[in-house]
C-alpha positions in Angstrom: 0.1 0.1 0.6 1.5 3.5 -1.2 1.2 6.9 0.5 -1.6 8.2 -2.1 -3.7 4.6 -1.3 -3.6 5.3 2.5 -4.1 9.3 2.0 -7.4 8.3 0.1 -8.8 6.8 2.9 -9.2 9.6 4.9 -12.9 11.3 5.1 -11.4 14.9 6.4 -9.5 16.6 4.6 -8.0 18.9 7.3 -6.1 15.7 9.6 -3.0 15.8 7.2 -1.0 19.1 7.1 -0.5 18.8 3.2 -4.8 19.1 2.3 -4.5 22.9 3.8 -3.7 25.7 3.6 -1.2 24.6 6.2 1.9 26.5 8.0 4.6 24.3 5.8 2.5 25.1 2.9 3.0 28.9 3.5 6.5 27.7 4.5 7.4 26.6 0.8 5.9 29.4 -0.8 8.2 31.8 0.6 10.9 29.7 0.4 10.5 28.9 -3.5 8.9 32.7 -4.5 10.2 32.7 -8.2 9.5 34.2 -11.8 11.5 31.5 -13.3 9.8 29.2 -15.2 6.6 32.4 -16.1 9.1 35.3 -16.1 6.1 36.9 -14.4 3.2 36.9 -16.1 0.0 35.0 -15.8 0.2 31.1 -16.9 -1.0 30.0 -19.9 -3.4 26.1 -19.5 -4.8 24.3 -21.9 -7.9 23.3 -20.9 -7.2 19.3 -22.5 -4.6 18.8 -20.8 -4.8 16.6 -17.5 -2.3 17.9 -15.8 -3.7 21.8 -16.0 -7.0 20.3 -14.9 -5.0 19.0 -12.0 -3.5 22.5 -11.3 -6.7 23.9 -11.2 -8.3 21.4 -9.0 -11.2 19.6 -11.5 -9.6 16.6 -12.7 -11.5 13.7 -12.9 -9.7 11.7 -10.4 -8.2 15.0 -8.6 -4.8 14.4 -6.4 -3.6 16.3 -3.5 -1.6 18.8 -4.4 1.6 19.2 -2.0 2.2 22.5 -3.2 1.6 25.1 -5.3 2.3 28.5 -6.6 2.6 30.6 -9.6 5.2 28.9 -10.9 4.9 24.8 -9.9 3.0 22.0 -8.6 3.3 19.0 -6.9 1.3 16.4 -6.5 1.4 12.6 -6.1 1.6 10.1 -10.0 -1.8 8.8 -10.2 -0.1 5.4 -10.8 2.2 5.6 -8.0 5.9 3.2 -8.3 6.7 2.9 -4.9 6.2 4.2 -1.2 6.2 7.9 -3.0 6.3 9.6 -6.5 5.5 12.7 -6.6 5.7 14.7 -10.2 6.4 18.2 -10.6 4.8 20.3 -13.4 5.1 24.0 -14.3 2.1 25.1 -13.7 1.9 27.2 -16.9 1.2 24.7 -20.0 5.0 23.7 -20.8 4.4 21.0 -23.9 6.8 17.9 -24.4 9.6 19.8 -27.0 12.5 18.8 -26.6 14.6 20.6 -23.5 16.9 23.4 -24.6 19.9 25.4 -22.9 18.0 27.5 -22.0 15.6 25.9 -19.7 17.9 24.9 -17.6 16.9 27.4 -15.1 13.5 25.9 -14.9 14.7 22.4 -14.9 16.7 23.3 -11.7 14.0 25.4 -10.3 11.6 21.8 -10.4 14.5 19.2 -8.6 14.8 22.3 -6.2 11.0 22.6 -5.0 9.9 18.6 -5.7 13.1 17.5 -3.3 12.0 19.9 -0.5 8.9 19.1 -1.2 9.7 15.1 -0.6 11.8 16.1 2.8 9.3 18.0 4.6 6.1 15.6 3.0 8.5 11.9 4.0 9.9 13.3 7.6 6.9 11.8 9.9 7.5 8.6 7.9 11.1 8.6 8.8 10.5 8.9 12.3 7.3 7.0 12.7 9.7 4.0 10.6 13.1 4.1 11.6 14.3 5.0 8.2 17.5 6.1 7.1 18.1 8.0 4.4 21.2 6.3 3.1 19.2 3.2 3.3 16.7 4.8 0.7 16.5 5.0 -3.0 15.3 8.1 -4.2 15.0 8.9 -8.3 14.4 11.6 -10.5 14.7 12.2 -13.9 12.3 13.0 -16.9 11.4 10.4 -19.9 12.3 10.7 -23.1 9.1 12.6 -25.3 8.3 9.5 -27.3 7.6 7.7 -23.7 5.7 10.8 -21.9 1.6 10.0 -21.2 0.9 13.8 -20.5 2.1 16.5 -23.2 3.0 18.7 -20.4 7.1 18.6 -18.8 6.6 16.6 -14.9 9.8 16.1 -13.1 9.1 12.2 -11.8 10.7 12.1 -8.1 10.2 8.3 -6.7 11.6 7.4 -3.0 11.8 3.7 -2.2 12.6 2.9 1.4 13.3 -0.5 2.7 10.9 -3.2 1.7 9.4 -1.3 -0.8 10.6 -2.2 -3.8 9.5 -1.4 -7.4 8.1 -4.5 -9.3 10.1 -5.0 -12.4 8.1 -3.3 -14.4 8.4 0.3 -12.9 12.2 -0.9 -12.3 12.1 -0.9 -16.2 10.0 2.4 -16.7 12.6 4.2 -14.7 15.8 2.4 -15.1 18.5 5.1 -14.8 19.6 6.8 -18.2 17.9 4.4 -20.8 17.0 5.5 -24.0 13.5 6.7 -22.3 14.0 7.8 -18.8 17.1 10.4 -18.2 17.8 11.2 -14.6 17.9 14.5 -13.7 21.8 14.9 -12.9 22.1 13.6 -16.8 19.7 15.5 -17.7 21.4 18.6 -16.0 25.2 18.0 -17.3 23.4 17.3 -21.0 21.7 20.7 -21.2 24.9 22.8 -20.4 26.9 21.0 -23.0 24.5 21.9 -25.2 25.4 24.6 -27.4 23.8 28.4 -27.9 20.5 28.7 -29.1 22.7 31.1 -31.9 24.8 28.2 -33.1 22.4 25.5 -33.5 21.2 24.6 -37.3 17.8 25.9 -38.4 15.2 23.4 -37.1 13.3 20.7 -38.8 10.0 21.1 -40.8 7.5 19.7 -39.2 7.2 17.2 -41.8 10.5 15.7 -41.3 10.0 16.4 -37.1 6.4 13.8 -37.6 8.6 11.2 -39.5 11.4 11.5 -37.3 8.7 10.9 -34.4 7.3 8.4 -35.9 10.4 5.9 -37.5 11.3 6.2 -33.0 8.2 5.9 -31.2 6.3 3.7 -33.3 2.5 5.3 -35.0 -0.3 3.6 -32.7 1.5 2.1 -29.3 -0.7 3.8 -26.8 1.8 4.1 -23.3 4.8 3.1 -22.5 4.3 -0.1 -20.6 2.4 -1.9 -23.8 5.3 -1.0 -26.1 8.2 -2.8 -23.8 5.2 -5.4 -23.4 5.6 -5.9 -27.3 9.4 -5.5 -27.7 9.8 -8.5 -25.1 7.6 -11.1 -26.7 8.8 -10.2 -30.0 12.0 -10.9 -28.6 11.1 -13.4 -26.8 13.4 -16.5 -29.0 16.2 -14.7 -27.9 15.5 -15.6 -24.5 13.9 -19.0 -24.9 16.2 -21.8 -24.9 15.6 -23.4 -28.6 13.6 -26.2 -29.6 14.4 -28.4 -31.6 12.6 -30.0 -34.2 11.1 -33.6 -34.6 
């Protein structure tokens, strides 16, 4: 049972300090006052984006929003992969283009907020279960655009304590520095080493971009796990012992 499952059983939201405007939330808002993401402008939303719906508070399965300001929102992932699985998203709708060097401050800000919210949220659980951070695992990173389930930039922060190991498919889905999941540290290094915008070649035309995306991602595969299952099934002959014929 994950933290999300436990909180779903509370009938009174005020029992949880993260479910109302508590001192914890006020402290975080003061700590993370910024205009890095929106540059002081009013956040724009996409009414068809599930993350924008969550940010506005009217998603079909509305999760608890642990933290929100004009720049960023932090909430539980709908399909949790471990004990605590947070999504950190810009409050302003941000599609899924390839990140560029000028996005570096945004990525750093998302990670800083996510790790601080995780730290404050887990304080009670760490004390209760006598967990030590050196015995726990924290994964943070981004899926490649072809594998993202929502067309809105988001950072995954996944906390795994002893005795709550991730299942095989979840470990594979969030495998460090695979072709589909890039850790925060590697993303930062990648962005820092990118050339400046003025030195980049002209962008591809829309048709070229669509053809490349179709070639890399496949066209009709609905989500990551189905893609992975199809790939494993297609390659089963490489892993199964060869059966001799009559």
